[in-house]
DRENDREN-292292 format. One record per residue (C-alpha): x negated, y negated, z negated; residue number from 1. Coordinates in nm, 4 decimals. Example, Ala and Ser with C-alpha at 12.3 -4.5 7.8 and 13.67 -1.06 7.14 Angstrom:
! residues 2
+----------+----------+----------+-----+
|        X |        Y |        Z | num |
+----------+----------+----------+-----+
|  -1.2300 |   0.4500 |  -0.7800 |   1 |
|  -1.3670 |   0.1060 |  -0.7140 |   2 |
+----------+----------+----------+-----+
This chain:
! residues 93
+----------+----------+----------+-----+
|        X |        Y |        Z | num |
+----------+----------+----------+-----+
|   2.2144 |   1.4212 |   0.6937 |   1 |
|   2.0526 |   1.7477 |   0.8791 |   2 |
|   1.9451 |   1.8007 |   1.2484 |   3 |
|   2.0266 |   2.1387 |   1.4517 |   4 |
|   1.7586 |   2.3391 |   1.2864 |   5 |
|   1.8935 |   2.2095 |   0.9157 |   6 |
|   1.5702 |   2.0211 |   0.8067 |   7 |
|   1.6412 |   1.7058 |   0.6772 |   8 |
|   1.6250 |   1.4203 |   0.9042 |   9 |
|   1.3479 |   1.1450 |   0.7988 |  10 |
|   1.4793 |   0.7892 |   0.8520 |  11 |
|   1.1877 |   0.6289 |   0.7827 |  12 |
|   0.9667 |   0.7878 |   1.0785 |  13 |
|   0.9696 |   0.5022 |   1.3093 |  14 |
|   0.8555 |   0.2608 |   1.0177 |  15 |
|   0.5780 |   0.4820 |   0.8714 |  16 |
|   0.5216 |   0.4914 |   1.2932 |  17 |
|   0.5185 |   0.1578 |   1.3162 |  18 |
|   0.3111 |   0.0440 |   1.0201 |  19 |
|   0.0553 |   0.3613 |   1.1117 |  20 |
|  -0.0371 |   0.1517 |   1.4542 |  21 |
|  -0.0676 |  -0.2194 |   1.3787 |  22 |
|  -0.3815 |  -0.2813 |   1.4808 |  23 |
|  -0.6064 |  -0.5563 |   1.2725 |  24 |
|  -0.7083 |  -0.8597 |   1.4932 |  25 |
|  -0.8016 |  -1.1309 |   1.2797 |  26 |
|  -0.9336 |  -1.1968 |   0.9826 |  27 |
|  -0.6475 |  -1.4267 |   0.8939 |  28 |
|  -0.4090 |  -1.1617 |   0.9722 |  29 |
|  -0.6063 |  -0.9214 |   0.7223 |  30 |
|  -0.6257 |  -1.1647 |   0.4788 |  31 |
|  -0.3136 |  -1.2333 |   0.4577 |  32 |
|  -0.2365 |  -0.8428 |   0.4852 |  33 |
|  -0.4683 |  -0.7803 |   0.1605 |  34 |
|  -0.3114 |  -1.0154 |  -0.0413 |  35 |
|   0.0495 |  -0.9321 |   0.0358 |  36 |
|  -0.0446 |  -0.5458 |  -0.0234 |  37 |
|  -0.2145 |  -0.5073 |  -0.3656 |  38 |
|  -0.4714 |  -0.3303 |  -0.5174 |  39 |
|  -0.3231 |  -0.1198 |  -0.7836 |  40 |
|   0.0408 |  -0.0391 |  -0.8238 |  41 |
|   0.1749 |  -0.3543 |  -1.0353 |  42 |
|   0.4484 |  -0.1606 |  -1.1775 |  43 |
|   0.2453 |  -0.0044 |  -1.4182 |  44 |
|   0.2303 |  -0.0922 |  -1.7662 |  45 |
|   0.1723 |  -0.0664 |  -2.1449 |  46 |
|   0.4131 |  -0.1845 |  -2.3593 |  47 |
|   0.2723 |  -0.2570 |  -2.6793 |  48 |
|   0.4362 |  -0.3512 |  -3.0503 |  49 |
|   0.2220 |  -0.5402 |  -3.2914 |  50 |
|  -0.1216 |  -0.4268 |  -3.1281 |  51 |
|  -0.0262 |  -0.0416 |  -3.0718 |  52 |
|   0.1273 |   0.0642 |  -2.7504 |  53 |
|   0.4951 |   0.2206 |  -2.7654 |  54 |
|   0.5560 |   0.2810 |  -2.4114 |  55 |
|   0.3382 |   0.3759 |  -2.1145 |  56 |
|   0.4714 |   0.3311 |  -1.8049 |  57 |
|   0.3295 |   0.5111 |  -1.5224 |  58 |
|   0.2143 |   0.3607 |  -1.1820 |  59 |
|   0.5323 |   0.4388 |  -0.9279 |  60 |
|   0.4166 |   0.3440 |  -0.6219 |  61 |
|   0.3590 |   0.6833 |  -0.5358 |  62 |
|   0.6891 |   0.7610 |  -0.4979 |  63 |
|   0.7143 |   0.4734 |  -0.2583 |  64 |
|   0.8326 |   0.6686 |   0.1017 |  65 |
|   0.5735 |   0.3982 |   0.3222 |  66 |
|   0.2894 |   0.4519 |   0.0149 |  67 |
|   0.0237 |   0.6528 |   0.2526 |  68 |
|   0.0829 |   0.3610 |   0.5533 |  69 |
|   0.0718 |   0.0369 |   0.3247 |  70 |
|  -0.2258 |   0.2289 |   0.1570 |  71 |
|  -0.4106 |   0.2495 |   0.4874 |  72 |
|  -0.2944 |  -0.0390 |   0.6698 |  73 |
|  -0.4939 |  -0.2593 |   0.3709 |  74 |
|  -0.7932 |  -0.0111 |   0.4036 |  75 |
|  -0.7888 |  -0.1162 |   0.7980 |  76 |
|  -0.7878 |  -0.4675 |   0.6995 |  77 |
|  -1.0481 |  -0.4532 |   0.4207 |  78 |
|  -1.2765 |  -0.2426 |   0.7325 |  79 |
|  -1.2206 |  -0.5305 |   0.9549 |  80 |
|  -1.3332 |  -0.8408 |   0.6920 |  81 |
|  -1.6121 |  -0.6487 |   0.6031 |  82 |
|  -1.7540 |  -0.4309 |   0.8893 |  83 |
|  -1.6721 |  -0.7507 |   1.1831 |  84 |
|  -1.6165 |  -1.0342 |   0.9955 |  85 |
|  -1.9281 |  -0.9508 |   0.7464 |  86 |
|  -1.7123 |  -1.0669 |   0.4505 |  87 |
|  -1.7409 |  -1.0028 |   0.0972 |  88 |
|  -1.4236 |  -0.7973 |  -0.0125 |  89 |
|  -1.5120 |  -0.7919 |  -0.4244 |  90 |
|  -1.2562 |  -1.0592 |  -0.4670 |  91 |
|  -0.9650 |  -0.8031 |  -0.3066 |  92 |
|  -1.1188 |  -0.4584 |  -0.5030 |  93 |
+----------+----------+----------+-----+
């Protein structure tokens, strides 16, 4: 669908704004966010047959329209844990 200027309407804009506006207020919230949002794309795979790679599936997460906001939210959570709480975040890296 297009608006009056013939530009595509971004239906996900409100969701993007909501994700960008989430503030991390507690270590429990930050830990939950870090557990829910993976550090690497879980869909990237190497398909092997008899020890040889026959197919590589590239990471497809960047095709997710909310990818940038999710990575930013995870980053804010990691920063909160490291800077405000003084916790070791190597388990999430």
